[in-house]
C-alpha positions in Angstrom: 7.9 14.2 -33.2 8.2 15.7 -29.8 6.2 13.9 -27.0 5.5 15.5 -23.6 3.6 14.4 -20.5 1.7 17.0 -18.5 0.1 16.7 -15.1 -2.5 19.1 -13.7 -5.2 19.1 -11.0 -7.9 19.9 -13.6 -8.3 19.3 -17.3 -8.6 23.0 -18.1 -5.2 24.0 -16.8 -3.7 20.8 -18.3 -4.9 21.6 -21.8 -3.6 25.2 -21.3 -0.2 23.8 -20.4 -0.3 21.7 -23.6 -1.2 24.7 -25.7 1.5 27.0 -24.0 4.3 24.4 -24.4 3.5 22.8 -27.7 1.2 25.2 -29.5 -2.4 25.0 -30.8 -1.5 22.2 -33.2 -0.5 19.8 -30.5 -1.9 16.3 -30.6 -3.5 14.7 -27.5 -2.3 11.1 -27.5 -3.9 10.0 -24.2 -5.4 11.2 -21.0 -5.8 9.4 -17.7 -6.5 10.0 -14.1 -3.8 9.1 -11.5 -3.7 9.7 -7.7 -1.0 11.7 -6.0 -0.1 12.1 -2.3 1.6 10.0 0.3 -1.0 7.4 0.6 -1.7 7.1 -3.2 -5.1 5.4 -2.7 -6.2 8.3 -0.6 -4.6 11.0 -2.7 -6.2 13.6 -4.9 -6.9 13.0 -8.5 -4.4 14.3 -11.0 -5.0 14.4 -14.7 -2.1 13.1 -16.8 -2.1 14.3 -20.5 0.3 12.9 -23.1 0.6 15.3 -26.0 2.9 15.5 -29.1 3.8 18.0 -31.8 5.1 16.9 -35.2 6.8 19.7 -37.2 7.7 17.4 -40.1 4.2 17.4 -41.7 4.2 19.7 -44.8 1.0 21.7 -44.9 0.2 21.0 -48.6 -3.0 19.8 -50.3 -3.6 16.1 -50.6 -1.9 13.4 -48.7 1.4 14.4 -47.2 4.3 11.9 -47.1 6.4 11.3 -44.0 9.8 12.8 -44.3 13.0 11.2 -42.9 14.5 13.1 -39.9 17.7 14.9 -40.9 20.6 16.3 -38.9 20.2 20.0 -38.2 23.4 20.8 -40.1 22.4 19.0 -43.3 19.6 20.5 -45.5 16.9 17.9 -46.3 16.9 16.4 -49.8 13.8 16.6 -52.1 11.2 14.1 -51.1 11.2 10.5 -52.4 8.0 9.0 -53.9 6.9 5.4 -54.2 5.2 4.1 -57.3 2.7 1.3 -57.8 5.5 -1.0 -59.0 7.2 -0.6 -55.6 10.2 1.2 -57.1 11.8 4.4 -55.9 11.5 7.4 -58.2 14.2 9.9 -57.4 14.3 13.6 -58.1 16.8 14.2 -61.0 18.9 16.3 -58.6 19.4 13.1 -56.5 20.3 10.8 -59.4 23.7 10.1 -57.8 22.3 9.5 -54.3 22.2 5.7 -53.4 18.9 4.1 -52.4 17.7 5.0 -48.9 19.0 3.1 -45.9 16.8 1.1 -43.4 16.7 4.0 -41.0 14.6 6.1 -43.5 10.8 5.6 -42.9 9.0 5.2 -46.2 5.2 4.8 -46.1 2.9 3.8 -48.9 0.2 6.1 -50.1 -2.4 3.9 -48.4 -0.5 3.8 -45.2 -0.1 7.6 -45.3 -3.8 8.1 -45.8 -4.7 5.9 -42.8 -2.1 7.6 -40.7 -3.2 11.1 -41.7 -6.8 10.1 -40.9 -5.8 9.0 -37.4 -3.8 12.2 -36.9 -6.8 14.3 -37.9 -8.9 12.4 -35.4 -6.4 13.0 -32.6 -6.3 16.7 -33.4 -10.1 16.8 -33.0 -9.8 15.4 -29.5 -8.6 18.8 -28.3 -12.0 20.3 -28.8 -13.8 17.2 -27.5 -11.7 17.1 -24.3 -12.6 20.7 -23.6 -16.2 19.8 -23.5 -15.5 16.7 -21.4 -13.6 18.8 -18.9 -16.5 21.1 -18.4 -18.8 18.1 -17.8 -16.5 16.7 -15.2 -16.1 20.0 -13.4 -19.8 20.6 -13.5 -20.5 17.2 -11.8 -18.2 18.2 -8.9 -18.2 21.9 -8.3 -20.9 23.8 -10.2 -23.2 25.7 -7.8 -26.9 24.6 -7.6 -28.8 27.2 -9.7 -31.8 26.9 -7.4 -29.9 27.8 -4.2 -27.1 30.2 -3.2 -25.1 27.3 -1.7 -22.4 25.4 -3.7 -22.3 21.7 -4.0 -19.9 21.5 -1.1 -23.0 21.1 1.1 -24.1 18.2 -1.1 -20.7 16.7 -1.0 -20.6 16.8 2.9 -24.0 15.1 2.9 -22.8 12.4 0.5 -19.9 11.6 2.8 -22.1 10.8 5.8 -23.0 7.2 4.7 -19.4 6.3 4.1 -18.3 7.9 7.4 -21.1 6.1 9.3 -19.9 2.8 7.8 -16.4 3.4 9.2 -17.9 4.3 12.6 -19.9 1.0 12.5 -16.6 -0.9 12.1 -15.5 0.5 15.4 -13.0 3.0 13.8 -12.8 6.2 15.9 -14.4 9.4 14.7 -11.2 11.2 13.8 -9.9 8.4 11.6 -13.4 8.0 10.0 -13.6 11.7 9.2 -10.1 11.7 7.7 -10.8 8.7 5.4 -14.1 10.0 4.3 -12.6 13.4 3.6 -10.1 11.8 1.3 -13.0 9.9 -0.3 -14.6 13.3 -1.1 -11.4 14.3 -3.0 -11.0 11.0 -4.8 -14.6 9.9 -5.7 -17.4 11.5 -7.7 -20.7 12.3 -6.1 -22.2 9.4 -8.1 -19.5 7.0 -6.8 -20.0 8.2 -3.2 -23.7 7.3 -3.4 -22.9 3.8 -4.6 -22.6 1.3 -1.6 -20.4 -1.0 -3.7 -18.0 1.9 -4.5 -18.0 2.9 -0.8 -17.1 -0.6 0.2 -14.4 -0.9 -2.4 -12.8 2.5 -1.5 -12.8 1.6 2.3 -11.3 -1.8 1.6 -8.5 -0.3 -0.5 -7.9 2.5 2.0 -7.6 0.2 5.0 -5.3 -2.2 3.1 -3.1 0.7 2.2 -2.9 1.9 5.8 -2.3 -1.5 7.5 1.3 -2.6 8.0 2.2 -6.2 8.5 5.4 -8.1 9.1 4.5 -11.8 9.2 7.3 -13.5 11.1 8.2 -16.3 8.7 11.6 -18.0 9.2 13.7 -16.5 6.3 17.3 -17.2 7.0 18.3 -20.7 7.9 21.9 -19.6 8.5 21.1 -17.1 11.2 19.4 -17.7 14.4 16.1 -15.9 15.0 15.4 -14.7 18.6 11.9 -13.5 19.5 10.7 -12.2 22.9 7.1 -11.6 23.8 6.5 -8.7 26.1 3.3 -7.0 27.3 1.0 -6.5 30.3 -0.5 -9.4 32.3 -3.3 -11.5 31.0 -2.9 -10.9 27.3 -1.8 -14.5 26.6 1.9 -14.3 26.0 2.8 -17.8 27.1 0.0 -19.4 25.0 0.9 -17.3 22.0 4.6 -18.4 22.4 3.5 -22.0 22.2 1.4 -21.3 19.2 4.3 -19.7 17.4 6.5 -22.7 18.2 4.0 -25.2 17.0 3.3 -23.2 13.8 7.0 -23.1 12.9 7.6 -26.8 13.7 4.7 -27.8 11.4 5.7 -25.4 8.6 9.5 -25.3 8.7 10.6 -28.2 10.9 12.8 -25.9 12.9 15.0 -26.7 15.9 13.5 -24.5 18.7 14.5 -23.5 22.2 12.3 -22.0 25.0 13.6 -19.4 27.5 11.4 -17.9 30.2 12.2 -14.9 32.3 8.8 -15.1 34.0 9.9 -16.2 37.4 7.2 -14.2 39.0 4.6 -16.8 38.4 5.4 -20.5 39.0 2.3 -21.5 37.0 3.7 -19.7 33.9 7.0 -21.7 34.1 5.1 -25.0 34.5 2.8 -24.1 31.6 5.7 -23.5 29.3 7.4 -26.7 30.5 4.3 -28.7 29.6 4.3 -27.2 26.1 8.0 -28.0 25.8 7.5 -31.6 26.7 4.6 -32.0 24.3 6.6 -30.5 21.4 10.0 -31.9 22.5 11.4 -28.4 23.0 14.1 -27.8 25.7 13.4 -24.9 28.1 15.8 -22.7 30.2 14.7 -20.6 33.1 16.7 -17.4 33.7 16.6 -15.0 36.6 19.1 -12.3 35.6 20.6 -10.9 32.3 23.8 -13.0 32.8 21.8 -16.2 32.9 20.0 -15.1 29.7 23.3 -14.8 27.9 24.3 -18.3 29.1 21.0 -19.7 27.9 21.4 -18.1 24.5 24.9 -19.6 24.3 23.5 -23.0 25.2 20.9 -22.7 22.4 23.4 -21.5 19.8 22.6 -24.5 17.6 18.8 -23.7 17.5 17.2 -22.1 14.5 14.6 -20.2 16.6 14.7 -19.1 20.3 11.4 -18.0 21.8 11.6 -16.0 25.0 8.7 -15.6 27.4 8.6 -12.7 29.8 6.5 -11.8 32.9 3.6 -9.5 32.4 4.4 -6.0 33.5 2.0 -3.3 34.5 2.3 -0.3 32.1 2.3 1.9 35.1 5.3 0.1 36.7 8.2 1.9 35.0 10.8 0.1 37.2 9.7 -3.4 36.0 9.8 -2.3 32.4 13.3 -0.9 32.9 14.3 -4.2 34.5 13.0 -6.1 31.4 15.0 -3.7 29.2 18.2 -4.9 31.0 17.5 -8.4 29.8 16.6 -7.6 26.2 19.6 -5.5 25.3 20.0 -4.4 21.7 23.3 -6.3 21.3 21.6 -9.6 21.8 19.6 -9.1 18.6 16.3 -10.1 20.1 13.1 -9.1 18.3 10.6 -7.6 20.7 6.9 -8.4 19.9 4.4 -6.5 22.1 1.4 -8.6 22.8 -1.9 -6.7 23.0 -5.4 -7.9 23.7 -8.1 -6.7 21.3 -10.5 -6.4 24.3 -8.5 -3.6 25.9 -10.1 -0.2 25.9 -8.7 2.2 23.3 -7.1 4.7 25.7 -5.5 1.9 27.8 -4.2 0.2 24.6 -2.4 3.3 23.5 -1.0 3.8 27.0 0.4 0.2 26.9 2.2 0.9 23.6 3.6 4.1 24.9 5.0 2.6 28.1 6.6 -0.4 26.5 8.1 1.6 23.6 11.2 2.1 25.7 12.1 -1.6 24.9 12.2 -0.8 21.1 9.2 -2.7 20.0 9.6 -4.3 16.5 6.1 -5.8 16.0 2.7 -6.0 17.6 0.7 -9.3 18.2 -3.0 -8.9 18.6 -4.8 -11.6 20.8 -8.4 -12.4 21.7 -10.0 -11.1 18.5 -12.7 -13.8 18.9 -13.9 -11.9 22.1 -14.6 -8.7 20.2 -17.5 -7.6 18.0 -15.7 -4.7 16.4 -12.0 -4.4 15.5 -11.7 -0.9 14.2 -9.1 -0.4 16.9 -6.6 -2.3 14.7 -6.7 0.5 12.1 -6.6 3.2 14.8 -3.5 1.5 16.4 -1.7 1.3 13.0 -2.4 5.0 12.1 -1.3 6.3 15.5 1.7 4.0 16.3 2.8 2.7 12.9 4.1 -0.6 14.3 3.4 -3.6 12.0 1.4 -6.6 13.1 3.2 -10.0 13.1 0.6 -12.4 14.4 -3.1 -12.4 15.3 -4.7 -15.0 17.6 -8.4 -15.8 17.9 -8.7 -18.5 20.5 -7.0 -20.8 23.0 -6.3 -23.8 20.8 -2.6 -24.6 20.1 -1.6 -24.2 17.4 -4.8 -23.7 15.4 -5.9 -20.3 16.7 -3.0 -18.2 15.3 -2.3 -16.7 11.9 0.5 -14.7 10.4 -0.6 -11.1 9.9 -1.8 -10.3 6.4 -3.2 -7.1 5.0 -6.3 -8.8 3.5 -7.1 -10.7 6.6 -6.7 -7.7 8.9 -8.9 -5.6 6.5 -11.6 -8.4 6.5 -11.6 -8.5 10.3 -12.1 -4.7 10.5 -14.8 -4.7 7.9 -16.7 -7.8 9.3 -18.1 -6.7 12.7 -19.1 -9.7 14.8 -17.0 -12.1 12.8 -13.7 -12.0 14.8 -13.1 -15.7 14.4 -11.2 -16.4 11.2 -10.1 -19.9 10.3 -7.4 -20.6 7.8 
């Protein structure tokens, strides 16, 4: 038996492929719908048809036995039969042939009857699938007989509720239109009109698009170094303390604080207070050489957290100065801290300006101050930088969570509920 798998954008062309490759007697073993495309969940539907052709069935009256597969160079012997006494009856010409080995497949008359019935049923599926294919196509693309317009107009209208839901989440119009367009390719008109199906599709799509990199301590043998960078007022120092407290409670790590923020005396004093409370040593550095010395001093620590001064995205010289501290050879992860309250265009400008540092992850703060968080999805689609942490208040260490696809999706799809407690 020869088994082949065919893929096609529609059932009609798929069945034609089966017929062209295997002939009109091919058996349809299974059919299913899969999604193609880069995003998978947003990709177009593709029909997968598994078909087979069995050339060993003799076209004779009555029940046909299954023949053993023979090598192409050896002619097949006369068929063996199986009597009610469970003994082999051999053709006289095969009297000298020893009993068949285990690799020969011998079926009883009853088994053959059942198998032949199933095969006949599978053959009948070819005709039934043709009718089903017409029904599916009609539901999606048949023109309305009462108008001169095709159902594309109806499809556009059916997408509006789904697109509006995306806009209500605070997702920008371009992203909302793109996702709803994929929905038109992936869902039937009936599914598009179902609020539950809409919600399910949006949830799956957002989770597929969101990228996260929760910064859990993975390698106890190698020191982890994390620097928080970003504009002023986004909560870098508080977030640094939250990360430290979270790791102490979860992993019992040895941690060291380093601050490069010598522009604000209050920032240094604030970090010192957190250090005293959590029994974490702190080093203050004023130039790149001092940073290397501080890292050397903390070489026995599991985790080193580095606080930096807030830089204006418009001040390229200050950002370049920061880059001289955070050199690639120091193996410091750069986490860009962004406030969810920042306007969309300003947020993208911040990411663009700080990209010269080689940002590894984004941290989103102040989500408790927002009613809509669709910007989180817009930021992911445009910049493709994963989220590591999300903060939702001032409490240390309670108001922080490691980024998770399900949590971020829930935040986006729950306008007005920015506070999430673990």
